[in-house]
N, CA and C of each residue as an Amber inpcrd file, in Angstrom:
protein
   630
 122.1710000  75.8130000  76.0180000 120.7190000  75.6070000  76.0900000
 120.0570000  76.2310000  74.8720000 119.1920000  75.4600000  74.2160000
 118.4330000  75.9520000  73.0750000 117.4200000  76.9950000  73.5520000
 117.5660000  78.2150000  73.0670000 116.7420000  79.3090000  73.5720000
 115.2980000  79.2620000  73.0860000 114.9740000  78.3800000  72.1730000
 113.5810000  78.2710000  71.7270000 113.0110000  76.8770000  72.0090000
 113.6730000  76.1090000  72.8630000 113.2090000  74.7510000  73.1550000
 111.8140000  74.7530000  73.7630000 111.4530000  75.8100000  74.4790000
 110.1400000  75.8510000  75.1340000 108.9950000  75.8490000  74.1230000
 109.2690000  76.2100000  72.8630000 108.2210000  76.1940000  71.8480000
 107.7100000  74.7760000  71.5780000 108.4930000  73.7830000  71.9560000
 108.0710000  72.3980000  71.7470000 107.0670000  71.9320000  72.7990000
 106.9040000  72.7110000  73.8660000 105.9400000  72.3500000  74.9050000
 104.5310000  72.3930000  74.3160000 103.6960000  71.4110000  74.6240000
 102.3620000  71.3560000  74.0050000 101.4770000  72.5720000  74.2990000
 101.7510000  73.2930000  75.3720000 100.9360000  74.4630000  75.7090000
 101.5640000  75.7800000  75.2690000 102.6820000  75.7220000  74.5730000
 103.3950000  76.9500000  74.2140000 102.5340000  77.8840000  73.3700000
 101.8070000  77.3420000  72.4050000 101.0120000  78.1760000  71.5050000
  99.9150000  78.9260000  72.2810000  99.4200000  78.3190000  73.3430000
  98.3400000  78.9130000  74.1310000  98.8760000  79.8730000  75.1870000
  99.9800000  79.5070000  75.8420000 100.4090000  80.2250000  77.0400000
 101.5490000  81.2130000  76.8370000 102.4330000  80.9560000  75.8690000
 103.6390000  81.7780000  75.8300000 103.3510000  83.2610000  75.6150000
 102.4330000  83.5920000  74.7190000 102.1440000  85.0050000  74.4640000
 101.6610000  85.7010000  75.7360000 100.8040000  85.0400000  76.5150000
 100.3120000  85.6170000  77.7690000 101.4620000  85.8530000  78.7390000
 102.3430000  84.8580000  78.8440000 103.4900000  84.9750000  79.7430000
 104.4200000  86.0850000  79.2910000 104.6800000  86.1340000  78.0030000
 105.6150000  87.1200000  77.4640000 105.1220000  88.5470000  77.7180000
 103.8540000  88.8110000  77.4050000 103.3080000  90.1500000  77.6410000
 103.3310000  90.4910000  79.1280000 102.9670000  89.5330000  79.9600000
 102.9260000  89.7910000  81.4030000 104.3100000  90.1220000  81.9400000
 105.2940000  89.3090000  81.6130000 106.6440000  89.5440000  82.1100000
 107.1920000  90.8880000  81.6330000 106.9750000  91.2090000  80.3700000
 107.4720000  92.4840000  79.8410000 106.7540000  93.6810000  80.4670000
 105.5310000  93.4630000  80.9380000 104.7830000  94.5250000  81.5940000
 105.0630000  94.6020000  83.0990000 106.0660000  93.8490000  83.5580000
 106.4740000  93.9430000  84.9560000 105.7450000  93.0340000  85.9140000
 104.9390000  92.1050000  85.3860000 104.1670000  91.2120000  86.2520000
 105.0770000  90.1350000  86.8420000 104.8550000  89.8340000  88.1180000
 105.5410000  88.7420000  88.8040000 104.6050000  87.5350000  88.7720000
 105.1080000  86.4030000  88.3530000 104.2820000  85.2090000  88.1670000
 104.6510000  84.1760000  89.2200000 103.6280000  83.7160000  89.9390000
 103.8610000  82.7870000  91.0390000 102.7940000  81.7060000  91.0770000
 102.9990000  80.7210000  91.9210000 102.1260000  79.5570000  91.9480000
 100.9010000  79.8190000  92.8160000 100.0200000  80.6450000  92.2830000
  98.7400000  80.9410000  92.9220000  97.6480000  80.6600000  91.8940000
  96.4170000  80.3720000  92.3420000  95.3890000  79.8890000  91.4000000
  95.2470000  80.7070000  90.1310000  95.2930000  82.0330000  90.2300000
  95.0520000  82.8560000  89.0500000  96.2350000  82.8600000  88.0860000
  97.4050000  82.3610000  88.5400000  98.5860000  82.3410000  87.6770000
  99.1960000  80.9480000  87.5440000  98.5670000  79.9500000  88.1290000
  99.2030000  78.6350000  88.2550000  99.5930000  78.0420000  86.9010000
  98.7410000  78.1990000  85.8910000  99.0400000  77.6180000  84.5760000
 100.2500000  78.2990000  83.9400000 100.3820000  79.6100000  84.1530000
 101.5420000  80.3310000  83.6310000 102.7970000  79.9450000  84.4020000
 102.6630000  79.8470000  85.7100000 103.7940000  79.4840000  86.5570000
 104.3450000  78.1140000  86.1810000 103.4540000  77.1390000  86.0140000
 103.9020000  75.7810000  85.7020000 104.6360000  75.7330000  84.3650000
 104.1610000  76.5150000  83.3900000 104.8450000  76.5480000  82.0970000
 106.2600000  77.1020000  82.2570000 106.4020000  78.1890000  83.0020000
 107.7320000  78.7690000  83.2020000 108.6260000  77.7900000  83.9570000
 108.1000000  77.2030000  85.0080000 108.8920000  76.2700000  85.8100000
 109.3720000  75.0960000  84.9630000 108.5150000  74.5960000  84.0900000
 108.8610000  73.4480000  83.2480000 109.9140000  73.8290000  82.2110000
 109.8890000  75.0760000  81.7570000 110.7600000  75.5090000  80.6550000
 111.7290000  76.6090000  81.0840000 112.0450000  76.6250000  82.3530000
 112.8090000  77.7380000  82.9190000 114.1220000  78.0050000  82.1990000
 114.8960000  76.9900000  81.9600000 116.2260000  77.2060000  81.3940000
 116.1680000  77.7590000  79.9650000 115.2850000  77.2120000  79.1350000
 115.2200000  77.7200000  77.7580000 114.6040000  79.1150000  77.7200000
 113.6650000  79.4080000  78.6100000 113.0940000  80.7530000  78.6770000
 114.1450000  81.7640000  79.1340000 114.9720000  81.3790000  80.0940000
 116.0650000  82.2580000  80.5190000 116.9820000  82.5750000  79.3420000
 117.3410000  81.5380000  78.6030000 118.2110000  81.7320000  77.4450000
 117.5410000  82.6110000  76.3960000 116.2480000  82.4210000  76.1860000
 115.5000000  83.2080000  75.2050000 115.5270000  84.6950000  75.5440000
 115.1870000  85.0520000  76.7880000 115.1240000  86.4710000  77.1520000
 116.5040000  87.1210000  77.1640000 117.4960000  86.3640000  77.5470000
 118.8430000  86.9450000  77.5530000 119.3580000  87.1280000  76.1240000
 119.1300000  86.1300000  75.2650000 119.6590000  86.1950000  73.9010000
 118.9190000  87.2120000  73.0400000 117.5970000  87.2530000  73.1410000
 116.8060000  88.0830000  72.2300000 116.4960000  89.4720000  72.7760000
 116.4840000  89.6180000  74.0980000 116.0780000  90.9060000  74.6730000
 117.1140000  91.5220000  75.6060000 118.1480000  90.7810000  75.9400000
 119.1630000  91.3240000  76.8290000 118.6560000  91.5710000  78.2370000
 117.6530000  90.7940000  78.6730000 117.1190000  90.8820000  80.0310000
 117.1410000  89.4830000  80.6400000 116.7610000  89.3900000  81.9040000
 116.9810000  88.1480000  82.6360000 115.7090000  87.6530000  83.3100000
 115.2520000  86.4720000  82.9070000 114.1660000  85.8240000  83.6300000
 114.7330000  85.3710000  84.9700000 114.1720000  85.8890000  86.0380000
 114.7500000  85.6950000  87.3660000 113.7770000  84.9450000  88.2660000
 114.3090000  84.0080000  89.0330000 113.5100000  83.2540000  89.9960000
 113.9230000  83.6520000  91.3990000 112.9460000  83.9150000  92.2430000
 113.1990000  84.1920000  93.6550000 112.3200000  83.2740000  94.4840000
 112.7280000  83.0430000  95.7200000 111.9350000  82.2260000  96.6260000
 112.0770000  80.7400000  96.3560000 111.5560000  79.9670000  97.2820000
 111.6260000  78.5090000  97.1750000 110.2440000  77.9070000  97.3990000
 110.0480000  76.7230000  96.8570000 108.8100000  75.9330000  97.0010000
 107.5880000  76.8160000  96.7430000 106.6750000  76.9390000  97.7290000
 105.4320000  77.6780000  97.4950000 105.6540000  79.1830000  97.4190000
 106.8290000  79.6570000  97.8000000 107.1260000  81.0900000  97.7520000
 107.8480000  81.4910000  96.4580000 107.9990000  80.5640000  95.5390000
 108.7580000  80.8430000  94.3140000 107.9790000  81.7610000  93.3850000
 108.6900000  82.6750000  92.7280000 108.0690000  83.5290000  91.7250000
 109.1010000  83.9200000  90.6720000 108.5910000  84.3540000  89.5200000
 109.4360000  84.7350000  88.3840000 109.1190000  86.1670000  87.9540000
 110.1490000  86.8460000  87.4480000 109.9680000  88.1830000  86.8920000
 111.1450000  88.4890000  85.9730000 111.0240000  89.5730000  85.2180000
 112.1040000  90.0100000  84.3420000 112.9640000  91.0280000  85.0810000
 114.2720000  90.7920000  85.1070000 115.2210000  91.7330000  85.7080000
 116.0760000  92.3470000  84.6020000 116.5190000  93.5750000  84.8620000
 117.3180000  94.3040000  83.8820000 118.7380000  94.4870000  84.3900000
 119.6530000  94.7030000  83.4440000 121.0040000  95.1050000  83.8030000
 120.9470000  96.4720000  84.4710000 121.9120000  96.7490000  85.3300000
 121.9510000  98.0540000  85.9850000 122.0970000  99.1860000  84.9670000
 122.8090000  98.9340000  83.8950000 123.1090000  99.9950000  82.9330000
 122.2980000  99.9080000  81.6470000 121.3220000  99.0050000  81.5930000
 120.5750000  98.8270000  80.3550000 119.1700000  98.3310000  80.6550000
 118.2110000  98.7630000  79.8430000 116.8460000  98.2530000  79.9440000
 116.5770000  97.2000000  78.8680000 117.6500000  96.7130000  78.2430000
 117.4820000  95.6640000  77.2570000 116.7750000  96.1490000  76.0040000
 116.2340000  95.1970000  75.2520000 115.5860000  95.5080000  73.9830000
 114.0660000  95.4860000  74.0800000 113.5370000  95.6120000  75.2780000
 112.0870000  95.6240000  75.4520000 111.5560000  97.0190000  75.1350000
 110.5410000  97.1390000  74.2750000 110.0100000  98.4560000  73.9000000
 109.5680000  99.2550000  75.1180000 109.6610000 100.5580000  75.0160000
 109.3640000 101.4420000  76.1360000 107.9690000 101.2200000  76.6970000
 106.9730000 100.9600000  75.8190000 105.6010000 100.8030000  76.3030000
 105.4290000  99.5560000  77.1620000 106.3980000  98.6460000  77.1370000
 106.3410000  97.4510000  77.9730000 107.3790000  97.4820000  79.0900000
 107.8830000  98.6710000  79.4090000 108.8320000  98.7860000  80.5100000
 108.1230000  99.4050000  81.6910000 108.0570000  98.6650000  82.7890000
 107.2900000  99.1410000  83.9350000 108.1790000  99.9980000  84.8260000
 107.7180000 101.2180000  85.1020000 108.4180000 102.1170000  86.0140000
 107.5120000 102.3910000  87.1990000 107.9940000 102.0630000  88.3820000
 107.1920000 102.1770000  89.5890000 107.2460000 103.6050000  90.1090000
 106.1090000 104.2980000  90.1930000 106.1280000 105.6610000  90.7350000
 106.6820000 105.6920000  92.1620000 107.4350000 106.7260000  92.4860000
 108.0780000 106.7910000  93.7940000 107.0860000 106.7720000  94.9460000
 105.9160000 107.4120000  94.7650000 104.9660000 107.4320000  95.8720000
 104.4360000 106.0360000  96.1830000 104.3700000 105.1630000  95.1550000
 103.9230000 103.8020000  95.3900000 105.0110000 102.9740000  96.0770000
 106.2590000 103.2790000  95.7710000 107.3620000 102.6240000  96.4870000
 107.2730000 102.9480000  97.9700000 106.9900000 104.1960000  98.2980000
 106.8940000 104.6080000  99.6980000 105.7300000 103.8960000 100.3880000
 104.5920000 103.7810000  99.6960000 103.4670000 103.0300000 100.2590000
 103.8690000 101.5730000 100.4920000 104.6140000 100.9980000  99.5530000
 105.0720000  99.6150000  99.7240000 105.9470000  99.4870000 100.9730000
 106.8030000 100.4930000 101.2240000 107.6070000 100.4770000 102.4540000
 106.7010000 100.3820000 103.6730000 105.6640000 101.2120000 103.6850000
 104.7700000 101.2500000 104.8410000 103.9970000  99.9380000 104.9980000
 103.5050000  99.3930000 103.8840000 102.7710000  98.1270000 103.9480000
 103.6780000  97.0210000 104.4870000 104.9130000  96.9800000 103.9860000
 105.8470000  95.9570000 104.4670000 106.1240000  96.1350000 105.9600000
 106.3700000  97.3640000 106.3640000 106.6500000  97.6350000 107.7790000
 105.4750000  97.2180000 108.6560000 104.2750000  97.6020000 108.2540000
 103.0910000  97.3150000 109.0590000 102.8690000  95.8130000 109.2020000
 102.9520000  95.0880000 108.0900000 102.6210000  93.6590000 108.1160000
 103.7690000  92.8050000 108.6280000 104.9700000  93.0040000 108.0770000
 106.0580000  92.0640000 108.3300000 106.9870000  92.4840000 109.4600000
 107.0680000  93.7560000 109.7640000 107.9470000  94.2090000 110.8350000
 107.1640000  94.4710000 112.1160000 106.0440000  95.1660000 111.9810000
 105.2660000  95.5310000 113.1650000 104.2120000  94.4980000 113.5340000
 104.0880000  93.4400000 112.7490000 103.3280000  92.2760000 113.1870000
 101.8460000  92.2560000 112.8940000 101.3600000  93.0830000 111.9560000
  99.9490000  93.0310000 111.5820000  99.7540000  91.9430000 110.5170000
 100.1220000  90.7220000 110.8730000 100.2010000  89.6450000 109.8780000
  98.8350000  89.2350000 109.3400000  97.7740000  89.5140000 110.0840000
  96.4350000  89.1430000 109.6270000  95.7270000  90.2880000 108.9080000
  96.4200000  91.3810000 108.6870000  95.8050000  92.5330000 108.0400000
  95.4450000  92.1970000 106.6010000  94.1730000  92.3710000 106.2460000
  93.7310000  92.0870000 104.8790000  92.7130000  93.1030000 104.3760000
  92.3820000  94.0960000 105.1800000  91.3950000  95.0980000 104.8120000
  92.0870000  96.3690000 104.3330000  91.7200000  96.8320000 103.1460000
  92.2930000  98.0660000 102.6120000  91.9390000  99.2430000 103.5100000
  90.6790000  99.3350000 103.9140000  90.2540000 100.4550000 104.7530000
  90.9530000 100.4390000 106.1080000  91.1820000  99.2670000 106.6530000
  91.9080000  99.1870000 107.9290000  93.3650000  99.5980000 107.7400000
  93.9820000  99.1900000 106.6320000  95.3480000  99.6120000 106.3310000
  95.4200000 101.1310000 106.2350000  94.4860000 101.7320000 105.5310000
  94.4620000 103.1910000 105.4110000  94.3350000 103.8510000 106.7790000
  93.4770000 103.2960000 107.6080000  93.2600000 103.8580000 108.9470000
  94.5140000 103.7280000 109.7970000  95.1980000 102.5800000 109.6980000
  96.4330000 102.3760000 110.4650000  97.4820000 103.4000000 110.0690000
  97.6450000 103.6120000 108.7680000  98.6350000 104.5870000 108.3090000
  98.2850000 105.9890000 108.8050000  96.9940000 106.3130000 108.8120000
  96.5780000 107.6580000 109.2190000  96.6590000 107.8860000 110.7270000
  96.4290000 106.8150000 111.5150000  96.2480000 107.0180000 112.9510000
  97.2950000 106.3550000 113.8460000  97.9680000 105.3120000 113.3680000
  98.8630000 104.5550000 114.2560000 100.3310000 104.9170000 114.1010000
 100.6400000 105.8360000 113.2120000 102.0420000 106.1940000 112.9760000
 102.2160000 107.7060000 113.0430000 101.7010000 108.2890000 114.1430000
 101.7540000 109.7430000 114.3090000 103.1870000 110.2660000 114.2620000
 104.1420000 109.4860000 114.7820000 105.5280000 109.9490000 114.7980000
 106.1330000 109.9970000 113.3920000 105.6100000 109.1580000 112.4820000
 106.1340000 109.1240000 111.1160000 105.3670000 110.0290000 110.1580000
 104.1510000 110.4260000 110.5390000 103.2710000 111.1220000 109.5930000
 103.8680000 112.3820000 108.9660000 104.4820000 113.2720000 109.7310000
 105.0050000 114.4850000 109.0830000 106.0120000 114.1770000 107.9790000
 106.9760000 113.2850000 108.2670000 107.9720000 112.9330000 107.2540000
 107.3570000 112.0890000 106.1420000 106.4200000 111.2110000 106.4930000
 105.7630000 110.3780000 105.4850000 104.9950000 111.2410000 104.5000000
 104.1970000 112.1610000 104.9920000 103.3970000 113.0060000 104.1220000
 104.2880000 113.9270000 103.2880000 105.3350000 114.4440000 103.9010000
 106.2540000 115.3210000 103.1690000 106.9560000 114.5480000 102.0480000
 107.3620000 113.3160000 102.3430000 108.0460000 112.4990000 101.3440000
 107.1040000 112.1290000 100.2090000 105.8590000 111.8080000 100.5260000
 104.8770000 111.5120000  99.4850000 104.6270000 112.7360000  98.6120000
 104.5820000 113.9070000  99.2370000 104.3760000 115.1310000  98.4610000
 105.5250000 115.3620000  97.4930000 106.7520000 115.1450000  97.9630000
 107.9130000 115.2990000  97.0850000 107.8690000 114.2800000  95.9500000
 107.5040000 113.0410000  96.2840000 107.4560000 111.9950000  95.2650000
 106.4170000 112.3070000  94.1990000 105.2750000 112.8920000  94.6150000
 104.2140000 113.2350000  93.6800000 104.4270000 114.5990000  93.0380000
 105.4910000 115.2980000  93.4880000 105.7840000 116.6480000  92.9930000
 104.6190000 117.6050000  93.2560000 103.9630000 117.4020000  94.4100000
 102.9220000 118.2980000  94.8720000 103.4660000 119.1500000  96.0110000
 102.7390000 120.1890000  96.3370000 103.0680000 120.9320000  97.5430000
 102.7910000 120.0520000  98.7510000 103.6270000 120.1810000  99.7770000
 103.4790000 119.3300000 100.9530000 102.0740000 119.3930000 101.5210000
 101.4580000 120.5580000 101.5020000 100.1370000 120.7060000 102.0960000
  99.0680000 119.8960000 101.3770000  99.3790000 119.4140000 100.1690000
  98.3750000 118.6530000  99.4290000  98.2950000 117.2000000  99.8780000
  99.2580000 116.7130000 100.6280000  99.2150000 115.3380000 101.1180000
  98.8410000 115.3910000 102.5900000  97.6330000 114.9650000 102.8860000
  97.1310000 115.0250000 104.2500000  96.1320000 113.8940000 104.4270000
  95.4800000 113.8480000 105.5820000  94.5910000 112.7290000 105.8830000
  93.4940000 112.5490000 104.8430000  93.0410000 113.6470000 104.2460000
  91.9140000 113.5530000 103.3180000  92.2720000 112.8520000 102.0070000
  93.5400000 112.8910000 101.6090000  93.8640000 112.2260000 100.3320000
  94.8860000 111.1070000 100.4660000  95.3610000 110.8340000 101.6900000
  96.3050000 109.7270000 101.8570000  95.6470000 108.4000000 101.4910000
  94.3300000 108.2800000 101.7800000  93.6260000 107.0440000 101.4480000
  93.6760000 106.7590000  99.9520000  93.5390000 107.7990000  99.1360000
  93.5710000 107.5960000  97.6830000  94.9560000 107.1660000  97.2120000
  95.9910000 107.7490000  97.7890000  97.3500000 107.3490000  97.4230000
  97.5660000 105.8800000  97.7370000  97.1180000 105.4630000  98.9240000
  97.2630000 104.0600000  99.3150000  96.4430000 103.1610000  98.3970000
  95.2030000 103.5480000  98.1210000  94.3380000 102.7530000  97.2520000
  94.9180000 102.6170000  95.8550000  95.4030000 103.7240000  95.2970000
  96.0070000 103.6860000  93.9620000  97.2510000 102.8060000  93.9330000
  98.0500000 102.8790000  94.9970000  99.2570000 102.0550000  95.0670000
  98.8960000 100.5740000  95.1040000  97.8910000 100.2210000  95.8910000
  97.4980000  98.8150000  95.9720000  97.0090000  98.2970000  94.6220000
  96.3230000  99.1360000  93.8550000  95.8820000  98.7280000  92.5170000
  97.0840000  98.4260000  91.6220000  98.1320000  99.2300000  91.7490000
  99.3500000  98.9740000  90.9760000 100.0400000  97.7080000  91.4460000
 100.0660000  97.4860000  92.7670000 100.6730000  96.2570000  93.2960000
  99.9470000  95.0320000  92.7260000  98.6160000  95.1350000  92.6150000
  97.8480000  94.0140000  92.0770000  98.1920000  93.7710000  90.6070000
  98.3860000  94.8510000  89.8460000  98.6960000  94.7120000  88.4260000
  99.9960000  93.9550000  88.1920000 100.9780000  94.1670000  89.0530000
 102.2760000  93.5200000  88.8320000 102.4410000  92.2320000  89.6320000
 101.3580000  91.7580000  90.2670000 101.4100000  90.4730000  90.9420000
 102.0360000  90.5010000  92.3120000 102.0310000  91.6550000  92.9770000
 102.5450000  91.7270000  94.3490000 101.4730000  91.3880000  95.3710000
 100.2130000  91.6620000  95.0270000  99.1030000  91.3440000  95.9160000
  97.9250000  90.8780000  95.0780000  96.9420000  90.2610000  95.7420000
  95.6210000  90.0430000  95.1690000  94.7020000  91.0740000  95.8080000
  93.9600000  91.7820000  95.0070000  93.0850000  92.8450000  95.4880000
  91.6650000  92.5730000  95.0400000  90.7450000  92.5650000  96.0070000
  89.3350000  92.3210000  95.7170000  88.5050000  93.2800000  96.5510000
  88.1390000  94.4080000  95.9500000  87.4050000  95.4510000  96.6510000
  88.1680000  95.8980000  97.8950000  87.6470000  95.6100000  99.1070000
  88.3190000  96.0750000 100.3210000  89.2940000  95.0440000 100.8820000
  89.4970000  93.9670000 100.1810000  90.3660000  92.9020000 100.6950000
  91.6310000  92.7970000  99.8470000  92.7630000  92.6880000 100.5240000
  94.0110000  92.4600000  99.7990000  94.7980000  91.3570000 100.4860000
  95.5870000  90.6630000  99.6960000  96.3790000  89.5440000 100.1990000
  97.7700000  89.6230000  99.5820000  98.8030000  89.9180000 100.3710000
 100.1620000  89.9700000  99.8160000 100.5870000  88.6160000  99.2570000
 101.2230000  88.6440000  98.1070000 101.7580000  87.4450000  97.4770000
 103.2600000  87.3540000  97.7390000 103.8660000  86.1780000  97.5050000
 105.3050000  86.0490000  97.7570000 106.1330000  87.1340000  97.0820000
 105.7420000  87.5590000  95.8920000 106.5360000  88.5470000  95.1610000
 106.5760000  89.9000000  95.8630000 105.6300000  90.1640000  96.7670000
 105.6510000  91.4520000  97.4580000 106.9470000  91.6320000  98.2480000
 107.5060000  90.5450000  98.7430000 108.7290000  90.6570000  99.5360000
 109.9340000  91.0590000  98.6920000 109.7520000  91.1240000  97.3700000
 110.8530000  91.6190000  96.5370000 111.2210000  93.0530000  96.9030000
 110.2740000  93.7840000  97.4790000 110.5590000  95.1570000  97.8810000
 111.7550000  95.2240000  98.8180000 111.9540000  94.1780000  99.6230000
 113.0940000  94.1830000 100.5490000 114.4070000  93.9580000  99.8190000
 114.3670000  93.2170000  98.7180000 115.5930000  93.0070000  97.9430000
 115.9760000  94.2760000  97.1950000 114.9750000  95.0540000  96.7990000
 115.2170000  96.2670000  96.0440000 115.6020000  97.4410000  96.9440000
 114.9960000  97.4890000  98.1390000 115.1270000  98.6890000  98.9700000
 115.3380000  98.3600000 100.4470000 116.0660000  97.3120000 100.7520000
 116.2210000  96.9050000 102.1490000 116.8390000  98.0070000 103.0100000
 117.7470000  98.7800000 102.4330000 118.3960000  99.8370000 103.2070000
 117.3850000 100.8790000 103.6560000 116.4340000 101.2170000 102.7860000
 115.4000000 102.1840000 103.1450000 114.4570000 101.6060000 104.2010000
 113.9960000 100.3690000 103.9810000 113.0020000  99.7760000 104.8680000
 113.5730000  99.5740000 106.2640000 114.8120000  99.1250000 106.3420000
 115.4190000  98.8650000 107.6530000 115.7620000 100.1360000 108.4090000
 115.7620000 101.2700000 107.7120000 116.0440000 102.5600000 108.3520000
 114.9770000 103.5740000 107.9480000 113.7190000 103.1350000 108.0290000
 112.6360000 103.9260000 107.4670000 112.5220000 105.3020000 108.1080000
 112.6620000 105.3600000 109.4240000 112.5360000 106.6450000 110.1040000
 113.5910000 107.6370000 109.6330000 114.7970000 107.1240000 109.3350000
 115.8700000 108.0050000 108.8730000 115.6830000 108.4360000 107.4340000
 115.1270000 107.5330000 106.6040000 115.0470000 107.8180000 105.1750000
 113.8240000 108.6480000 104.8020000 112.7540000 108.5590000 105.5710000
 111.5780000 109.3600000 105.2560000 111.9370000 110.8410000 105.3490000
 111.4790000 111.5880000 104.3870000 111.8020000 112.9940000 104.3500000
 112.9720000 113.3180000 103.4650000 113.6680000 112.2760000 102.9650000
 114.7280000 112.5230000 101.9940000 114.1200000 113.0320000 100.6910000
 114.9260000 113.6210000  99.8540000 114.4270000 114.2440000  98.6420000
 113.9380000 113.2430000  97.6100000 114.5180000 112.0270000  97.5990000
 114.1900000 111.1310000  96.4920000 114.4850000 109.7020000  96.8770000
 113.6340000 108.7950000  96.4090000 113.8940000 107.3580000  96.4770000
 114.4310000 106.9580000  95.1130000 115.6250000 106.4160000  95.0570000
 116.2400000 106.1120000  93.7460000 116.1800000 104.6260000  93.4630000
């Protein structure tokens, strides 16, 4: 496959730079209104784009999901971050990973499928999971490298809010003030950390999420 064949696409001059920066910055691109033009370009040129990123950067343009749930992102080798400059390598803070576990559990496991309010999500975490709170707060404190006493009801809302802003940046959710909407790419958290999510009660309180 010609690794630069996508340059022949009539929209390449307009769209490729946007796609390239987004993918290198950890953004997941999917067929939703705000990304549809980028998604269609990738879908049309998928094979040559895959060859391009593997040949020139040593990373992998990856597709997950099917039909309306399809999305694209850059994946790395286990032992290498490829040739992408450090400033364009996205590293997910551990405390945000833990929030993602909770959001996934609340919506997809515990059945709050219509949940779309940030403030309601914060309230649910603070009030509906009393059995998990001690380990959850302790784990968040360790992840943030704060003293355990610093993570409590008064600042858990900020941790959740900050995490959701990061999820929006990488295309896991759409965030609009107090409203959020999980996108197909959010379910990637299960591919990355299924062992933790499926045994959340056991894993909370561990020293580190790796």
